[in-house]
NUDO-431978 format. One record per residue (C-alpha): residue in three letters; residue number from 1; x, y, z. Coordinates in steps of 0.001 Angstrom, whole numbers, plus 500000, padded with zeros to 6 digits. Layout:
N
PT_Ala_NUM_X_Y_Z
...
***
This chain:
590
PT_Ser_1_726499_082529_771404
PT_Ser_2_724527_080571_774428
PT_Cys_3_720696_079525_774734
PT_Pro_4_719209_081041_777027
PT_Ser_5_716567_078237_777755
PT_Ser_6_718256_074818_776767
PT_Ser_7_719737_072644_779134
PT_Ser_8_723330_072289_779704
PT_Asn_9_723171_069759_777233
PT_Ala_10_722216_071512_774498
PT_Ala_11_724750_073968_775304
PT_Ala_12_727349_071905_774830
PT_Ala_13_726045_070527_771672
PT_Ala_14_727387_074007_769788
PT_Pro_15_730813_073758_768878
PT_Ala_16_732927_076181_771025
PT_Ser_17_734833_077753_767983
PT_Glu_18_731714_079631_767374
PT_Ala_19_731728_083053_767701
PT_Thr_20_729499_085359_770078
PT_Ile_21_726798_086483_768580
PT_Val_22_725593_090053_768858
PT_Phe_23_722378_092418_767751
PT_Gly_24_723742_093982_764254
PT_Lys_25_726608_092507_763615
PT_Gly_26_727335_089644_762006
PT_Trp_27_724453_089811_759710
PT_Gly_28_722815_086168_759296
PT_Gln_29_724898_084358_762079
PT_Gly_30_722569_083489_764871
PT_Val_31_720343_082253_761985
PT_Leu_32_723089_080342_760401
PT_Lys_33_724276_078660_763835
PT_Asp_34_720515_077868_764628
PT_Ala_35_721027_076392_761262
PT_Arg_36_724159_074653_761630
PT_Asn_37_723454_072980_765083
PT_Arg_38_720109_071805_764065
PT_Lys_39_720924_070010_760690
PT_Pro_40_722638_066763_762224
PT_Leu_41_719665_066900_764004
PT_Tyr_42_717085_066336_761409
PT_Val_43_717587_062625_760338
PT_Asp_44_716743_061668_764072
PT_Asp_45_714158_064360_764767
PT_Trp_46_712245_061895_762390
PT_Lys_47_713279_058875_763734
PT_Arg_48_712452_059149_767126
PT_Gly_49_708605_060202_766595
PT_Leu_50_708018_057100_763660
PT_Lys_51_709842_054843_766510
PT_Phe_52_706807_055048_768952
PT_Pro_53_703229_054276_768640
PT_Ala_54_702157_056034_771413
PT_Ile_55_703296_059614_770042
PT_Phe_56_700117_059454_768792
PT_Ala_57_698330_060384_772664
PT_Pro_58_700336_063303_772625
PT_Ala_59_699565_064148_769228
PT_Thr_60_695705_063972_769889
PT_Tyr_61_695619_065652_773688
PT_Ile_62_697303_069129_771622
PT_Phe_63_695068_069283_768481
PT_Phe_64_692200_069170_770848
PT_Ala_65_694522_072450_773272
PT_Ser_66_695015_073643_769366
PT_Val_67_691678_073865_767650
PT_Leu_68_689368_074500_770392
PT_Pro_69_691399_077734_770776
PT_Ala_70_690966_078372_766918
PT_Leu_71_687491_077655_766575
PT_Thr_72_686964_080170_769286
PT_Phe_73_688714_083273_767792
PT_Gly_74_687594_081908_764312
PT_Glu_75_684195_082825_765389
PT_Gln_76_685516_085687_766684
PT_Phe_77_686796_086600_763689
PT_Arg_78_683738_086675_762136
PT_Asp_79_681725_088587_764620
PT_Glu_80_684768_091762_764037
PT_Thr_81_685211_091286_760605
PT_Glu_82_681678_091194_759179
PT_Glu_83_682540_087945_757960
PT_Leu_84_685431_088415_755496
PT_Phe_85_687406_085626_757660
PT_Ser_86_686026_082740_759922
PT_Ile_87_687102_079405_760982
PT_Pro_88_688000_078040_757527
PT_His_89_690450_080885_757720
PT_Ile_90_691733_080390_760994
PT_Leu_91_692245_076555_760482
PT_Cys_92_693386_076535_757653
PT_Ala_93_695984_079216_758844
PT_Thr_94_696753_077443_761610
PT_Ala_95_696924_074064_759170
PT_Ile_96_699642_075235_757414
PT_Ala_97_701646_077289_759953
PT_Gly_98_701869_074108_761755
PT_Val_99_703337_071629_759073
PT_Ile_100_705684_074378_758013
PT_Gln_101_706800_074966_761931
PT_Ser_102_706964_071098_761873
PT_Val_103_708469_070276_759257
PT_Phe_104_711003_072777_758271
PT_Gly_105_710873_074688_762010
PT_Gly_106_714335_074637_764268
PT_Gln_107_712169_073523_767298
PT_Pro_108_709798_071425_766303
PT_Leu_109_707929_071576_769207
PT_Leu_110_706813_074793_769181
PT_Ile_111_703236_074899_768291
PT_Val_112_701948_077723_766346
PT_Gly_113_698629_079075_765982
PT_Val_114_695921_082026_765481
PT_Ala_115_696212_083944_769658
PT_Glu_116_693823_086394_770673
PT_Pro_117_695914_089707_770553
PT_Ile_118_696423_088975_766240
PT_Val_119_691626_088827_766390
PT_Leu_120_692563_092363_768868
PT_Val_121_694801_094347_766029
PT_Tyr_122_692997_092639_762973
PT_Tyr_123_689821_094232_765167
PT_Tyr_124_691562_098104_764927
PT_Met_125_692466_096991_760835
PT_Phe_126_688956_096871_760301
PT_Lys_127_687492_098893_761833
PT_Tyr_128_689963_101535_760143
PT_Ala_129_689236_100476_756585
PT_Glu_130_685779_100464_756586
PT_Ser_131_686271_103966_757880
PT_Thr_132_688498_104882_755041
PT_Asp_133_686426_105825_751794
PT_Asp_134_689351_104901_749789
PT_Leu_135_689371_101016_751478
PT_Gly_136_685799_099733_752631
PT_Ala_137_685363_096737_753805
PT_Glu_138_686079_095188_749991
PT_Lys_139_689992_096084_750544
PT_Phe_140_689488_094934_753859
PT_Arg_141_691455_091715_753109
PT_Pro_142_694565_093004_749945
PT_Phe_143_695012_095585_753109
PT_Cys_144_696159_092677_754800
PT_Gly_145_698139_091210_752826
PT_Trp_146_699918_094528_752487
PT_Val_147_700599_094482_755980
PT_Leu_148_701716_090646_756408
PT_Ile_149_704237_091701_753082
PT_Phe_150_705552_094158_755038
PT_Thr_151_705420_092483_758337
PT_Ala_152_707532_089445_756722
PT_Leu_153_710377_092287_755497
PT_Met_154_710333_093771_759378
PT_His_155_710773_089812_760888
PT_Phe_156_713284_089152_758167
PT_Val_157_715198_092137_759161
PT_Leu_158_715280_091666_762944
PT_Ala_159_716695_088023_762331
PT_Phe_160_719350_088803_759870
PT_Ala_161_720503_090789_762055
PT_Asn_162_720626_088439_765239
PT_Ala_163_717920_090807_767347
PT_Ser_164_716605_087113_769376
PT_Glu_165_719944_087123_771432
PT_Tyr_166_717325_089252_773172
PT_Ile_167_715599_086972_774104
PT_His_168_717471_086864_778116
PT_Ala_169_715671_090296_778282
PT_Phe_170_712269_088643_778862
PT_Thr_171_712106_087847_782180
PT_Arg_172_708867_086753_784061
PT_Phe_173_707726_089955_784927
PT_Ser_174_706911_091194_781197
PT_Gly_175_705877_087453_780363
PT_Glu_176_702805_087140_782997
PT_Thr_177_702210_090407_782174
PT_Phe_178_701567_089955_778628
PT_Gly_179_699989_086415_779916
PT_Thr_180_697052_088250_782508
PT_Leu_181_696663_090274_779452
PT_Ile_182_695686_087552_777157
PT_Ala_183_693527_086210_779890
PT_Leu_184_692032_089754_780785
PT_Leu_185_691640_089857_776826
PT_Phe_186_689631_086623_776893
PT_Leu_187_687352_087319_780301
PT_Gln_188_686416_090454_778007
PT_Ala_189_685820_088771_774831
PT_Ala_190_683482_086023_776680
PT_Val_191_681779_088565_778669
PT_Lys_192_680753_090578_775019
PT_Gly_193_680235_087123_773158
PT_Leu_194_677179_086278_776016
PT_Glu_195_675870_090134_775934
PT_His_196_675256_089896_772518
PT_Glu_197_673618_085992_772607
PT_Phe_198_670459_088285_774221
PT_Asp_199_669943_089794_770534
PT_Tyr_200_669848_086276_768425
PT_Pro_201_668165_085310_767924
PT_Ala_202_667781_088419_765617
PT_Asp_203_664490_087849_763913
PT_Ala_204_663018_086339_767403
PT_Pro_205_660498_087708_769472
PT_Val_206_662114_089658_772840
PT_Ala_207_660924_086403_774896
PT_Tyr_208_662458_083936_772479
PT_Arg_209_666353_086220_772813
PT_Thr_210_665827_086604_776742
PT_Val_211_665431_082840_776603
PT_Asn_212_668814_082510_774458
PT_Gly_213_670568_084654_776338
PT_Leu_214_669839_082954_779726
PT_Trp_215_670262_079383_777899
PT_Ser_216_673639_080452_776952
PT_Val_217_675021_081854_779995
PT_Phe_218_674336_078710_781353
PT_Leu_219_675876_076585_779260
PT_Ala_220_678991_078278_778924
PT_Leu_221_679092_078675_782775
PT_Thr_222_678408_074625_783043
PT_Leu_223_681510_074606_780269
PT_Val_224_683566_075966_782379
PT_Leu_225_682983_074464_785933
PT_Leu_226_682123_070909_784091
PT_Ala_227_685615_071409_781970
PT_Val_228_687835_071856_785368
PT_Trp_229_686133_069376_787592
PT_Leu_230_687533_066709_784828
PT_Met_231_690631_068155_784712
PT_Thr_232_691511_066977_788639
PT_Ala_233_690234_063747_787335
PT_Arg_234_693818_062405_788701
PT_Thr_235_693393_062680_792480
PT_Trp_236_689997_061085_791701
PT_His_237_689463_057399_793160
PT_Val_238_687067_056290_790882
PT_Gly_239_687805_054393_787854
PT_Lys_240_691568_052649_786600
PT_Arg_241_694393_054795_786731
PT_Trp_242_693862_055195_782846
PT_Met_243_691155_056505_782318
PT_Arg_244_691552_059523_784879
PT_Glu_245_694201_060425_783133
PT_Leu_246_692159_060174_779826
PT_Val_247_689765_062041_781291
PT_Ala_248_692041_064467_782877
PT_Asp_249_693964_065294_779521
PT_Tyr_250_690941_065209_777588
PT_Gly_251_688712_067378_780227
PT_Ala_252_688177_069991_778196
PT_Ala_253_686902_067884_774965
PT_Ile_254_684930_065738_776934
PT_Ala_255_683221_069233_778343
PT_Val_256_682529_070534_775146
PT_Val_257_680744_067147_773987
PT_Ile_258_678608_067138_776830
PT_Ile_259_677576_070746_776844
PT_Thr_260_676976_070540_773468
PT_Ala_261_674613_067348_773717
PT_Leu_262_673327_069308_776789
PT_Ser_263_672276_072094_774447
PT_Tyr_264_669647_070825_772846
PT_Trp_265_667469_070098_775686
PT_Val_266_666399_073273_775174
PT_Thr_267_665481_074569_771827
PT_Glu_268_662889_076829_769552
PT_Pro_269_659550_076408_768675
PT_Asp_270_658487_074257_765821
PT_Gly_271_658431_075563_762135
PT_Val_272_660191_078848_763263
PT_Ser_273_663310_079812_760703
PT_Trp_274_666201_080805_763612
PT_Glu_275_667551_078064_766334
PT_Ile_276_667917_078208_770269
PT_Pro_277_670328_078084_771883
PT_Thr_278_672589_080520_768638
PT_Arg_279_674997_077902_766652
PT_Ile_280_678590_078659_765121
PT_Ala_281_677576_079286_761661
PT_Cys_282_680578_077663_759955
PT_Lys_283_681608_077295_755937
PT_Gln_284_683197_074624_753848
PT_Ile_285_686463_075632_752896
PT_Tyr_286_685545_075562_749358
PT_Asp_287_682185_077783_750086
PT_Ser_288_682318_080780_747949
PT_Asp_289_682570_083338_750618
PT_Val_290_685716_081782_751487
PT_Thr_291_687100_081216_748658
PT_Gly_292_687527_084312_748339
PT_Thr_293_690473_085013_749856
PT_Trp_294_692826_083250_747758
PT_Ser_295_692682_085975_744967
PT_Thr_296_693833_088225_747833
PT_Thr_297_697546_088083_745620
PT_Ser_298_695845_089584_742688
PT_Lys_299_693951_092327_744434
PT_Leu_300_696866_094212_745931
PT_Gly_301_697132_096704_743262
PT_Asp_302_693866_097508_744177
PT_Val_303_695203_099339_747502
PT_Pro_304_696109_103189_746778
PT_Ser_305_700057_103934_747409
PT_Ser_306_698476_105780_750717
PT_Gln_307_697273_103257_751924
PT_Val_308_700309_101574_751412
PT_Ala_309_702192_103457_753102
PT_Val_310_699591_103401_756079
PT_Ala_311_700344_099805_756250
PT_Leu_312_703112_099595_757286
PT_Ile_313_701990_101306_760966
PT_Pro_314_700071_097743_762055
PT_Ala_315_702728_095553_760514
PT_Leu_316_705258_097741_762433
PT_Ile_317_703229_096801_765321
PT_Ile_318_702144_093301_764676
PT_Thr_319_706232_092960_763986
PT_Val_320_706957_093748_767652
PT_Leu_321_703751_091648_768656
PT_Phe_322_705399_088825_767415
PT_Phe_323_709019_089516_768207
PT_Phe_324_707831_089653_772073
PT_Asp_325_705141_086385_771877
PT_His_326_706651_084003_769341
PT_Asn_327_709871_084030_771120
PT_Val_328_708632_084311_774562
PT_Ser_329_706521_080812_773507
PT_Ser_330_709183_079284_771781
PT_Gln_331_711305_079939_775235
PT_Leu_332_708426_078420_777381
PT_Ala_333_708414_074855_775462
PT_Gln_334_711990_074437_775817
PT_Val_335_712163_075957_779609
PT_Asp_336_715650_074312_781700
PT_Asp_337_712686_072550_783708
PT_Phe_338_712172_070615_780153
PT_Gly_339_715635_069001_780449
PT_Leu_340_715745_069539_776755
PT_Glu_341_718583_068337_774798
PT_Lys_342_718611_069757_771462
PT_Pro_343_719612_073221_771100
PT_Cys_344_717307_075832_770114
PT_Ala_345_717230_078028_767496
PT_Tyr_346_715331_080997_767928
PT_His_347_716950_083073_765453
PT_Tyr_348_716515_080380_762331
PT_Asp_349_712572_080463_763937
PT_Phe_350_711816_083931_763801
PT_Leu_351_713385_084031_760150
PT_Leu_352_710825_080869_759093
PT_Gln_353_708153_083264_761371
PT_Gly_354_708165_085368_758869
PT_Leu_355_708714_083025_755860
PT_Asn_356_704934_082048_757090
PT_Thr_357_703634_085416_757621
PT_Leu_358_704403_086061_754080
PT_Leu_359_702721_082831_752519
PT_Leu_360_700021_083582_755045
PT_Gly_361_699740_086785_753913
PT_Leu_362_699595_086146_750244
PT_Leu_363_696589_083454_750542
PT_Gly_364_694430_085901_752407
PT_Leu_365_694973_084350_755576
PT_Pro_366_695457_085954_759240
PT_Pro_367_699226_085500_759762
PT_Thr_368_699849_082867_763195
PT_Asn_369_702617_083060_765832
PT_Gly_370_703907_080581_768638
PT_Val_371_701358_080492_771189
PT_Leu_372_700255_079896_774959
PT_Pro_373_699518_077745_777276
PT_Gln_374_699910_074656_773435
PT_Ala_375_703924_075415_773402
PT_Pro_376_705100_074243_776802
PT_Met_377_701414_071733_777239
PT_His_378_702936_070153_774228
PT_Thr_379_706399_069543_775517
PT_Arg_380_705089_068237_778906
PT_Ser_381_702690_066142_777133
PT_Leu_382_705873_064182_775090
PT_Met_383_707829_063508_778798
PT_Gly_384_708004_059394_779337
PT_Val_385_706800_058991_775719
PT_Gly_386_708584_055806_774507
PT_Thr_387_709340_054817_778088
PT_Asn_388_707781_052321_780470
PT_Arg_389_707245_054604_783357
PT_Lys_390_706608_051858_786108
PT_Arg_391_710146_050151_784900
PT_Glu_392_712464_053102_784188
PT_Pro_393_711170_055675_786754
PT_Glu_394_714202_057733_785982
PT_Lys_395_713547_058313_782187
PT_Ala_396_709411_059297_783245
PT_Thr_397_710745_062794_783155
PT_Ile_398_712627_062566_779518
PT_Val_399_710925_064492_776468
PT_Leu_400_710762_062264_773176
PT_Glu_401_712287_065409_771157
PT_Gln_402_710813_065055_767411
PT_Arg_403_708919_066456_764674
PT_Val_404_705542_063592_764217
PT_Ser_405_703775_064718_767114
PT_Asn_406_703613_068211_765978
PT_Leu_407_702566_067529_762251
PT_Ile_408_700347_065147_763194
PT_Gln_409_698342_067451_764978
PT_Ser_410_698339_069902_762189
PT_Leu_411_697315_067707_760088
PT_Leu_412_694075_066874_762109
PT_Val_413_693939_070615_762671
PT_Gly_414_693591_070763_758958
PT_Val_415_690973_067803_758316
PT_Cys_416_688888_069598_760563
PT_Met_417_688464_072746_757733
PT_Phe_418_686366_069462_756327
PT_Ala_419_684198_069281_759663
PT_Ser_420_681847_071616_758788
PT_Pro_421_678697_069653_759427
PT_Leu_422_680099_068110_762812
PT_Ile_423_681485_072161_764022
PT_Lys_424_677533_073308_763266
PT_Leu_425_676196_071098_765736
PT_Met_426_677961_073250_768565
PT_Pro_427_676334_076332_770048
PT_Arg_428_678117_079643_769837
PT_Ala_429_677550_079263_774086
PT_Val_430_680664_076924_774247
PT_Leu_431_683160_078856_772513
PT_Trp_432_682420_081647_774943
PT_Gly_433_682957_079268_777433
PT_Tyr_434_685724_077747_776315
PT_Phe_435_687074_081707_776296
PT_Ile_436_686438_081720_780091
PT_Phe_437_687771_078270_780796
PT_Met_438_691479_079720_778667
PT_Ala_439_691330_082612_781104
PT_Ile_440_691080_080716_784360
PT_Glu_441_693951_078068_782802
PT_Ser_442_696494_080918_782701
PT_Phe_443_696288_081873_785989
PT_Pro_444_698078_078542_787663
PT_Gly_445_701379_079393_788321
PT_Asn_446_700898_082807_787399
PT_Gln_447_703702_084848_790355
PT_Phe_448_701302_088143_789562
PT_Ile_449_698450_086500_790215
PT_His_450_699220_084518_793200
PT_Arg_451_701043_088017_794741
PT_Leu_452_697845_090142_794005
PT_Thr_453_696090_086837_796461
PT_Leu_454_698636_087381_799262
PT_Val_455_696187_090606_799616
PT_Phe_456_693144_088171_801044
PT_Met_457_695699_085168_802509
PT_Asp_458_695630_084968_805857
PT_Leu_459_698937_082846_805688
PT_Lys_460_698848_082011_809456
PT_Ser_461_696433_079545_808616
PT_Leu_462_698319_077359_806105
PT_Arg_463_698689_074063_807584
PT_Lys_464_701540_071342_807425
PT_Gly_465_702317_069873_804095
PT_Glu_466_700656_072765_801912
PT_Thr_467_703893_074223_799896
PT_Leu_468_703671_078738_799354
PT_Pro_469_706625_080271_797157
PT_Ala_470_710330_080679_798346
PT_Tyr_471_709309_084727_798015
PT_Val_472_706120_085034_800268
PT_Glu_473_709065_084250_803414
PT_Leu_474_712402_085486_801792
PT_Val_475_711263_089051_799962
PT_Pro_476_709824_091902_802334
PT_Arg_477_706588_092332_801993
PT_Ser_478_707009_096018_801387
PT_Asp_479_709475_094846_797977
PT_Thr_480_706664_092178_797265
PT_Met_481_703336_095161_797257
PT_Lys_482_704998_097240_795618
PT_Phe_483_706153_095257_793138
PT_Thr_484_702332_094036_792796
PT_Leu_485_701521_097694_792564
PT_Met_486_704069_098646_789406
PT_Gln_487_703640_095247_787571
PT_Phe_488_699232_096240_788414
PT_Leu_489_699743_099616_787211
PT_Ala_490_701746_098592_783943
PT_Leu_491_698748_096168_783026
PT_Gly_492_696546_098635_783514
PT_Cys_493_698204_100429_781209
PT_Val_494_698703_098119_778651
PT_Tyr_495_694935_097080_779032
PT_Ala_496_693445_100535_779036
PT_Val_497_695362_101361_775550
PT_Thr_498_693210_098331_773946
PT_Trp_499_690193_100559_774792
PT_Ala_500_691193_103783_773181
PT_Gly_501_689591_102902_769590
PT_Val_502_691003_102902_766587
PT_Tyr_503_694389_103869_768690
PT_Gly_504_694297_100750_770556
PT_Ile_505_696049_099306_767572
PT_Ala_506_698994_100611_769746
PT_Phe_507_699395_098169_772241
PT_Pro_508_701864_096023_771489
PT_Ile_509_704468_098988_771853
PT_Leu_510_703453_098858_775625
PT_Ile_511_703945_095287_775821
PT_Met_512_707690_095587_774352
PT_Ala_513_707857_098716_777084
PT_Leu_514_707885_096161_779670
PT_Val_515_710729_095488_778561
PT_Pro_516_713182_097747_779230
PT_Leu_517_711259_098673_781714
PT_Arg_518_711495_095497_783502
PT_Gln_519_716168_096276_782408
PT_Tyr_520_716859_099487_783173
PT_Val_521_714120_101220_785687
PT_Ile_522_712931_098369_788202
PT_Pro_523_716798_097210_789356
PT_Lys_524_717172_100524_790100
PT_Leu_525_714152_100533_792520
PT_Phe_526_714262_096958_794080
PT_Pro_527_717512_095322_795467
PT_Ala_528_718295_092525_793764
PT_Ser_529_718283_090061_796481
PT_Ser_530_714409_090922_796275
PT_Leu_531_714456_090589_792159
PT_Arg_532_715798_087389_792741
PT_Tyr_533_713112_085787_793815
PT_Leu_534_709674_088175_792410
PT_Asp_535_711164_087395_788990
PT_Thr_536_712409_084142_788900
PT_Ala_537_712051_081892_785759
PT_Glu_538_710727_079530_788423
PT_Asp_539_708127_078890_791372
PT_Val_540_710706_077307_793942
PT_Glu_541_708327_076151_796990
PT_Glu_542_708899_075274_801107
PT_Glu_543_706826_073178_802323
PT_Ile_544_705006_074031_805532
PT_Glu_545_706332_071887_808561
PT_Ala_546_703900_072617_811143
PT_Asp_547_700260_074453_811564
PT_Arg_548_701547_078213_811756
PT_Glu_549_698502_078495_813423
PT_Asp_550_699461_076220_816545
PT_Ala_551_702895_077358_816061
PT_Glu_552_702232_081105_817027
PT_Thr_553_703287_080925_820494
PT_Ala_554_706052_079595_819476
PT_Gly_555_706907_082986_818492
PT_Ser_556_709095_083944_815240
PT_Pro_557_710907_087174_814261
PT_His_558_708472_087587_811326
PT_Pro_559_704876_087198_813058
PT_Glu_560_702973_088317_810296
PT_Phe_561_704549_084790_808716
PT_Gly_562_703748_082884_811942
PT_Ala_563_707505_080428_813199
PT_Phe_564_708082_079356_809347
PT_Val_565_710650_081216_808854
PT_Gln_566_712043_080885_812087
PT_Gln_567_711946_076771_811521
PT_Lys_568_713206_077084_808036
PT_His_569_715958_079426_807347
PT_Val_570_718573_078893_810411
PT_Ile_571_721524_080690_810340
PT_Pro_572_724275_077430_810316
PT_Glu_573_727166_077725_812755
PT_Gly_574_730137_079694_811907
PT_Gly_575_728558_082744_810093
PT_Gly_576_726326_083058_806517
PT_Gly_577_729049_082316_804759
PT_Gly_578_729982_079490_802166
PT_Gly_579_727917_077034_800800
PT_Gly_580_725442_077308_803494
PT_Gly_581_724573_081010_804243
PT_Leu_582_720962_081611_805125
PT_Phe_583_719652_079122_803045
PT_Gly_584_721556_076719_804077
PT_Lys_585_718482_074164_806011
PT_Arg_586_715420_074795_803508
PT_Asn_587_713141_072045_802140
PT_Asn_588_712831_073255_798721
PT_Lys_589_710565_071323_796335
PT_Ala_590_711300_072815_792498
***
């Protein structure tokens, strides 16, 4: 079986004598293949990481990228489940899952944690439990335990049935639609959170609640602008290069610290029991309200048998969600562009995901899975680590494949479980602002978002030296618009389901339905030549060779695109066959 997202070197690492892995045949062959391929490399995974002290830099970088969303999701969990789950639970689950993935995972570069979709699923599960007489809030945790037990069993079946062979069907169409949905959910959660700030402090006069709301909105939006600006530090001309890179890499974390300090500029009057702005309510991991979750296993028998059977429904939904989200996260962490040398392990890692889900369920914690954008961010941060980039520039893009950085960042997340006094200094507005920031950060590189902006873009205004995705020139505009409209309608359908009350829990089913839609329906509606660029695994950008407005008068077979196509795509003499073809004189930038 080939590795869909590994380099040619990785593919060569697998023995040629191995039988082809097929879904539903050869029970467990995929897991065994992955284990055999990764086992000889296990010691080297540790040696490489321990060899270079510089590994601490990418480890801390990805730690901040993991812990800030964990705090945000934890606060969201607290609001949605009436404090049955909160920040300590999310930090604990993230740390445990991260250590397991780094030590036992087939692909140790994969970052795991709690993601926004599972927050939404748990919200619907809580609403169901709360409205059901024989469950109620007091049996919500053991009910979740049963859900995760069944989820783990379904993971085992899929892993041993070689279901991850279908990862080749997860194309850009479904991945970017899902990514855009997550961005919408981030924005929705931020707006909902900021709206609620106008209701807090609950025992404060209306005037002070209004001040709290307005101040929270200001802090959140300022954090977004500051974080985005700090992350452009590499383009600054102030300070040393290492300083600019440090600010760019840790821009979001720096913005959180600055906004937290700024939040103390406006405070509540002396002598009152409430505070402005509303700050994060984070309890210690050893607090009795938190430790109650450890008794979940002993209370599994309290759930009526009829509700145990009902638990199969959310279990199936979570399994579908994780099969898509976890595999896509793993896929994006090891795309060909990274040039990884070690083989992938999709089957084995999905089996480990099932074991991890089972463990967290028995501990009474929410489940984790591969997360975006942290997974590819981690791989990218390891490029050139342990090499002298000035003396050996050709090695600057080599990824240091090891297990240490993931282990370090997971342990640091675990340390945060005991940092409640520091966490409580942060205003809730910081978390809502970080949600907006994460949504914005998911847009760059999203071709779907770029295609939506084409409706408002004046292509003739492009100047020499600017770049444009190749599909703009190579795909008929009608195909681009129809493909974008279909994707927009698919996104709208999935997002609309999330508003369908308790039935909104079924939204992962629609996400997974995007895969067969792309594989069997869309190819009948669009020519392969268009899909080649609209649903390609990576962007190919082309550099503008002349200002379009200046070149308009030169004449073009495609006046809506200026003179760009005429200049860039010249059919070589002798016809369009052979190696050059229509693209013989393209000036591509990958």
